[in-house]
C-alpha positions as CSV (number, residue, x, y, z in Angstrom):
1,M,0.0,0.0,0.0
2,R,2.8,2.4,0.9
3,L,4.4,1.8,-2.6
4,F,1.1,2.6,-4.3
5,Q,0.8,5.9,-2.4
6,T,4.4,6.8,-3.2
7,L,3.8,6.1,-6.9
8,L,0.6,8.2,-6.9
9,L,2.4,11.1,-5.2
10,L,5.2,10.8,-7.8
11,A,2.7,10.8,-10.6
12,A,1.0,13.8,-9.2
13,L,4.3,15.7,-8.9
14,L,5.3,14.8,-12.5
15,F,1.9,15.9,-13.7
16,N,2.1,19.2,-11.9
17,A,5.6,19.9,-13.1
18,G,4.3,20.0,-16.6
19,A,1.3,22.1,-15.6
20,G,3.4,25.3,-15.6
21,A,3.8,25.1,-19.3
22,V,0.5,26.9,-20.0
23,T,-0.9,30.2,-19.0
24,V,-4.7,30.6,-19.1
25,V,-6.2,34.0,-20.0
26,N,-10.0,34.3,-20.2
27,G,-10.2,30.6,-20.8
28,I,-7.6,30.6,-23.6
29,K,-4.5,28.5,-23.1
30,V,-1.3,30.3,-24.0
31,E,1.8,28.2,-24.3
32,D,4.7,29.4,-22.1
33,S,7.2,28.3,-24.8
34,I,6.8,27.7,-28.5
35,S,9.0,27.3,-31.6
36,V,8.9,29.6,-34.6
37,G,11.2,29.1,-37.6
38,G,12.9,26.4,-35.6
39,A,13.8,28.8,-32.8
40,P,12.5,28.4,-29.2
41,L,10.5,31.4,-27.9
42,Q,9.3,32.2,-24.5
43,L,6.0,33.9,-23.5
44,N,6.8,37.6,-23.0
45,G,3.3,38.4,-21.8
46,A,-0.4,37.9,-22.6
47,G,-3.7,39.8,-22.0
48,T,-7.1,40.5,-23.2
49,R,-8.1,43.2,-25.8
50,Y,-11.2,45.0,-24.6
51,K,-13.4,47.3,-26.7
52,A,-15.6,49.2,-24.2
53,I,-16.7,46.4,-21.9
54,F,-16.5,43.6,-24.5
55,K,-13.7,41.1,-24.6
56,V,-12.5,40.9,-28.2
57,Y,-9.5,38.6,-28.2
58,V,-6.7,37.2,-26.1
59,A,-3.3,38.3,-27.4
60,S,0.1,36.9,-26.5
61,L,3.7,37.8,-27.4
62,H,6.5,35.3,-27.7
63,T,10.1,36.4,-28.1
64,S,13.7,35.0,-27.7
65,K,14.3,37.3,-24.7
66,K,12.2,39.5,-22.5
67,V,11.3,42.9,-24.1
68,A,9.6,45.9,-22.5
69,S,9.1,48.3,-25.4
70,L,8.5,48.4,-29.2
71,D,12.1,49.3,-29.8
72,E,13.3,46.3,-27.7
73,L,10.9,44.0,-29.5
74,I,12.2,45.1,-32.9
75,A,15.8,44.8,-31.7
76,A,15.4,41.4,-30.1
77,P,17.2,38.7,-32.1
78,G,15.5,35.9,-33.9
79,P,11.8,35.2,-34.6
80,K,8.9,36.7,-32.7
81,R,5.2,35.8,-32.6
82,L,2.1,37.8,-31.7
83,T,-1.0,35.7,-31.5
84,M,-4.7,36.8,-31.3
85,T,-7.3,34.2,-30.3
86,F,-10.8,35.7,-30.7
87,L,-13.3,35.6,-27.9
88,R,-16.3,37.0,-29.9
89,E,-17.6,37.1,-33.4
90,I,-16.3,40.1,-35.4
91,E,-16.4,41.1,-39.0
92,A,-12.9,41.0,-40.4
93,G,-13.4,44.1,-42.7
94,P,-14.0,46.5,-39.8
95,F,-11.3,44.8,-37.8
96,G,-8.8,45.3,-40.6
97,K,-9.7,49.0,-40.7
98,L,-9.0,49.3,-37.0
99,L,-5.6,47.8,-37.6
100,T,-4.9,50.4,-40.3
101,R,-6.1,53.1,-37.9
102,G,-3.7,51.8,-35.3
103,V,-0.8,52.1,-37.7
104,E,-1.9,55.6,-38.6
105,D,-2.0,56.6,-34.9
106,N,1.6,55.5,-34.4
107,N,3.4,56.6,-37.6
108,S,4.0,59.9,-39.3
109,K,2.4,60.9,-42.6
110,A,5.8,60.4,-44.3
111,E,6.1,56.9,-42.9
112,M,2.5,56.1,-43.8
113,S,3.1,56.8,-47.5
114,K,5.7,54.1,-47.5
115,L,3.4,51.6,-45.7
116,V,0.4,51.9,-48.1
117,P,1.2,48.9,-50.3
118,G,1.6,46.6,-47.2
119,L,-1.6,48.0,-45.7
120,I,-3.5,47.2,-48.9
121,R,-2.1,43.6,-48.8
122,M,-3.2,43.4,-45.1
123,G,-6.6,44.6,-46.0
124,D,-6.9,41.9,-48.6
125,I,-6.2,39.3,-45.9
126,F,-9.2,40.6,-44.0
127,T,-11.4,40.7,-47.1
128,V,-10.7,37.0,-47.7
129,N,-11.4,36.1,-44.0
130,K,-14.8,37.8,-43.8
131,L,-15.8,36.7,-40.3
132,L,-13.7,35.9,-37.2
133,V,-15.5,33.7,-34.7
134,P,-14.6,32.7,-31.1
135,G,-11.6,30.4,-31.2
136,D,-10.3,31.7,-34.5
137,V,-6.5,32.5,-34.3
138,I,-4.4,35.0,-36.2
139,T,-0.6,34.9,-35.8
140,I,1.9,37.5,-36.9
141,D,5.4,36.0,-37.1
142,W,8.6,37.8,-37.8
143,I,11.1,35.3,-39.2
144,P,14.6,36.8,-40.0
145,G,15.4,36.2,-43.7
146,T,11.8,35.5,-44.5
147,G,9.8,38.5,-43.2
148,M,6.4,38.9,-41.5
149,V,4.2,35.9,-42.0
150,V,0.5,36.3,-41.3
151,T,-1.5,33.1,-40.6
152,A,-5.3,33.2,-40.2
153,K,-7.4,30.2,-39.2
154,G,-4.4,28.0,-39.7
155,K,-3.6,29.1,-43.2
156,V,-0.7,31.3,-44.2
157,Q,-2.0,34.4,-45.9
158,G,-0.1,35.2,-49.1
159,E,3.6,36.0,-49.4
160,P,5.6,37.3,-46.4
161,F,6.0,41.0,-45.9
162,K,9.7,41.4,-46.3
163,E,10.2,45.0,-45.0
164,P,11.3,45.3,-41.3
165,E,9.7,48.8,-41.3
166,F,6.3,47.3,-42.1
167,Y,6.6,44.8,-39.3
168,K,7.5,47.6,-36.9
169,A,4.5,49.6,-38.1
170,I,2.2,46.7,-37.5
171,M,3.6,46.0,-34.1
172,S,3.1,49.7,-33.2
173,I,-0.7,48.9,-33.1
174,W,-0.1,47.1,-29.8
175,F,3.2,48.5,-28.6
176,G,3.4,52.1,-30.0
177,N,2.9,55.4,-28.2
178,V,-0.9,55.2,-29.0
179,P,-1.6,51.5,-28.5
180,A,-5.1,50.1,-29.2
181,D,-5.3,49.1,-25.6
182,H,-2.9,50.4,-22.9
183,A,-3.6,47.5,-20.5
184,L,-3.1,44.9,-23.2
185,K,0.2,46.6,-24.1
186,D,1.4,46.4,-20.5
187,A,0.2,42.8,-20.2
188,M,2.1,41.6,-23.3
189,L,5.2,43.6,-22.3
190,G,5.1,42.1,-18.8
191,I,4.6,45.5,-17.2
192,K,2.4,45.3,-14.1
């Protein structure tokens, strides 16, 4: 009997040792470590995007090392991933327009003129994916040598965006001076 209890205790300890590998945010499991482009990444932070009182999506940021600002994110070596898991149904067209607005809010008019072709391509992604429903996932990966890869609902959306400036502009939506949601920015940057 003593051996059986010891084995049960050992099994419980082993099970709980692996339990720290996931963070749960509003019912969405966020992996503490992932791999992008063959490189291991750690969870930098995760939180929920609110619009008024409504929960829109859970977002997480995975990086090769901890970052606390947009500049640190861009300077961090290796791949990076921002993930959005939707909590409510949302039309993709208006969502894409909000993303464009986020870029406009965080970049000068001179910078915006250079970003227009990429923003048009991003708009096309949201035209194809007309509706986002609870559980749908969009990932935005930066892979050195490849560029920014957008995946929606498990499918890569077109060719990578090669320009690092465009990636920085897209990341400014969440991490710029005028983020879409200040609390979400702090959560993903691990700022309490």
